[in-house]
C-alpha positions, 0 to 999 in steps of 0.5 A, a space after each residue: 650300640 655303645 649307647 642304645 637310647 641314641 635309636 630312640 632320638 627323634 629325627 630332628 635330634 643329632 647325637 652330638 651339637 656344636 655349641 658356640 662359644 659365647 656368654 649367656 648375655 649374646 642370648 639377649 643381645 643376638 634376639 634384640 639385633 634380630 627382633 628388637 620390637 618382639 615383646 620380651 616379658 609381659 607381667 601384670 599386662 605390662 609389656 616391654 619389648 626386647 629393645 627396651 629390655 636391652 636398654 634396662 640392662 645396660 643402665 643397671 649395669 652401669 649402676 652396678 659398675 659405679 657401684 664398685 662391681 667389676 668381673 668375678 664379684 658375686 651378687 645375690 638374687 633373693 627373688 621371685 619372678 618379676 622384671 627385676 630378675 630379668 634385667 637384674 640377671 643380663 646385667 650381671 651376666 654383661 660384667 662378667 658378675 656372678 649370679 648367686 642363685 638363692 631360694 626365697 625359702 632360705 632365712 636365717 643361719 642357712 642365709 648368712 652361710 649362702 651369702 657368706 661362702 658365696 662372698 655376695 657382694 650386693 643383695 637384690 632382693 623383694 621387699 616381700 623378704 626383705 626382713 629376712 635379709 635385715 635379721 642377718 645382713 649384718 653378720 655378712 660381707 654384703 656391701 650394697 642391697 637393692 630392694 624392689 617391690 611386686 606388690 607396690 610395699 618399697 616405700 612401707 618398708 623402713 630401709 633400717 639403720 645399719 643396712 648396707 647402703 639399701 637402694 630401690 629398684 626403680 629410683 636407681 634405674 631411673 637416675 639413669 638417661 642412657 646407658 651403652 653396652 658394658 665392655 667386658 671381656 668375658 670366656 665361655 669358661 668364667 663363671 656365671 652362675 652359683 646355684 644353691 641347691 635347695 637344701 632337701 637332704 641337707 644344708 644347701 651348696 652351690 653348684 658352679 656352673 660356667 657360662 660354657 654349661 648353661 649355654 650347653 645346657 640351654 641349647 640341649 634342650 632347645 635342639 631335643 624340641 626342635 621348635 621352629 619358625 614359632 616368632 614372638 610367642 609365649 613361654 607361662 614363667 612360673 617355674 621360679 627363676 632361681 631354680 635351675 629348671 626355670 632358668 633355663 626352661 623359662 627364663 633363657 629358652 625364652 631368650 634364645 628363641 625371642 619367645 614371650 616371657 609371662 612372668 607370674 611372681 608366685 603360683 600361690 598368689 592367685 587360683 587356679 582359674 585366674 590361671 587358666 584365664 592366662 592361658 587362654 589370653 596369652 596362648 603359650 606355646 610352651 608350659 614347664 611346671 612342677 607335679 603339684 601343679 600339672 596335678 592341680 590343673 588336671 583337676 578341672 572340669 575338661 570343659 574347662 581345661 581342654 581349650 585353654 591348653 590348645 595351643 601348648 606344644 611344650 608341656 614339660 614337667 620338672 623338679 620331681 616325679 610326675 603321677 601316671 594319672 596326671 600324664 593320661 589326663 593330660 593327654 585325654 584332654 588335648 592328644 598331646 603328652 606331658 615331656 619329663 625331665 631329669 636334671 639337677 642345679 649340677 647339671 645345669 638344668 636338665 640331663 635326661 628328657 623324654 622324647 618329643 612329642 612322641 613321649 616315653 614309656 610311663 615311669 621313665 625319665 626319658 633319655 639322655 641328651 645330646 652329647 650326655 654319657 650315663 652309666 648306672 655304678 654299685 651304690 657302694 663304692 661307684 666303681 662297678 658299672 651295673 648290669 643292665 636294668 640293675 638298681 645303681 647310682 645314676 652316674 653322667 657326664 656332658 658340657 652341662 655339668 657343674 665344675 664343683 661346689 663353690 669353696 668346697 673341695 670335700 664334697 667336689 670331690 665326692 660328687 666329680 671323678 674322673 669327670 663324672 657327676 654322681 647323682 645321689 639318684 637311684 635308677 635302672 636302664 632298659 633295654 632300649 635305653 630309658 631310664 627310670 629314677 628308683 629314689 635318692 640314695 639318702 632316701 633309701 631305708 633299710 628296715 630288717 635287712 630289707 632295701 625299701 624304696 620310700 617312692 614305692 610305697 609313696 606310688 601306692 598312697 598316692 592311689 588312694 582316692 582320699 590322698 592329695 599327697 604322700 612321702 615316705 622317711 625312715 626314722 632311726 629304730 633300735 629293732 629294725 635299724 630304721 623304721 617307715 614313716 608315711 605323712 600324708 596330706 588329704 584332699 579337701 573336704 575329706 577326712 581320715 584316721 591313720 588306722 584306715 590309711 594302714 589297713 590300706 598299706 597290709 592290703 597293698 604292700 608287702 609287710 616289710 614296707 608297712 609303715 609303723 604309723 602314718 602321719 596326717 598333714 596339712 600338707 608335706 613341706 616341698 620347695 618351689 620346685 616341687 622337691 619333696 624336703 625330706 629334712 623337715 619330714 623327718 624333724 617332724 616324724 622324729 618329733 611325733 615318735 618322741 611324744 
């Protein structure tokens, strides 16, 4: 068989899918036509029906039109999950304009680069991040800033002189009594989203995603799960919508299916017990989350956790590898498996998911989604396909793959070759077609001629009973080429010194993998999707090495 993974597809999953030639906002208008009174979103215990959501979307689209926004214009979002984000997203889609997804953690020079690279004309932002924008907006081409609040702070934020045409979201929305559906010709090939990457390995860059790319990605994931007849079931929307995982698995799948989005702006603004109470209240059918959140929830007493997860049919983890112990704990509590997804901004979201509901072998990211071709290529030139089981670069092709990087021909040429996306991730495939991530190609450490994969060391460190999180990076070394540096965060209330952990490493791994030193920090820097920010770790480690 050409693609050995097909034999492990669930019975309900086809090898190929027929994709409708529609723009993204058809997910919304079709659901409104079929289920106008379904609850579309719940935020702070306030409900909005799909009919009400669509009315607000049309009003905001009219506001943007009156402000001069037209097809192809870029509208930057710097927001956490909120009704404003949902309304603004579909308004921009209906106008044929382009959503520019920017992480709320980006500021300063990086934010200037994102806004100028995209050519953003309008920024919609949360009041909590307004100061970051005020600090740089004069160095950009932004013409309008629309401010909204999750916590009622709008009136306390001074609309400083020099801000380009500042407006308050709720005020402008209330100024429109009613609005018709926008009439704009939008094709599947039109650009819908500029998805700025997290900047975990370098400066952020924007994956150019069309309506067709994103529609395909959403339908691939929905087909894979095959959930039917769930009606107006709830989905916990914790993953930020500015990340492709949240945009696809939470926002767009929910609207496609007519689900109720339970919107959570920032998980760190509430404790885990409050989240568990929400699970009990709303009984979600789906809960996409990052590994750190799954890990925190699995640390709760069984009595507190078991009943809370009983409604969840689809538990998904993405953004970073999930520890096997967390998988095991969830299965012990619920009798179900956590589906692990692998994806990237450049693929509109997922390319691989573990089979639903059976799961996959431990450590596997699962199987390629329908219509997704995958190869493992040599890491030197990327021209020779590796033998079965060999480690190489993961290369993918499919309808969800980006068109390129916005305004960056050089990076596009390096990443897209003859229609194949070179992911930069090292992986291997077993004889059954299951794939396993090894590490980022850029993160490979070469020390004294040995190839060292950080993930192998991190996995061992995380097994230590005192370690909450761990990361490994390489820094330049005159004699070795690169030296291995480990950074760990300890579990709350526990103490330890680096010598203790170095001795642990010496007992549990070959000498060439043992870190030169171990840094103990309060937290390991990660982006909102849980991905390690290794460039920050390298800066920290190099500074510590000079001391």
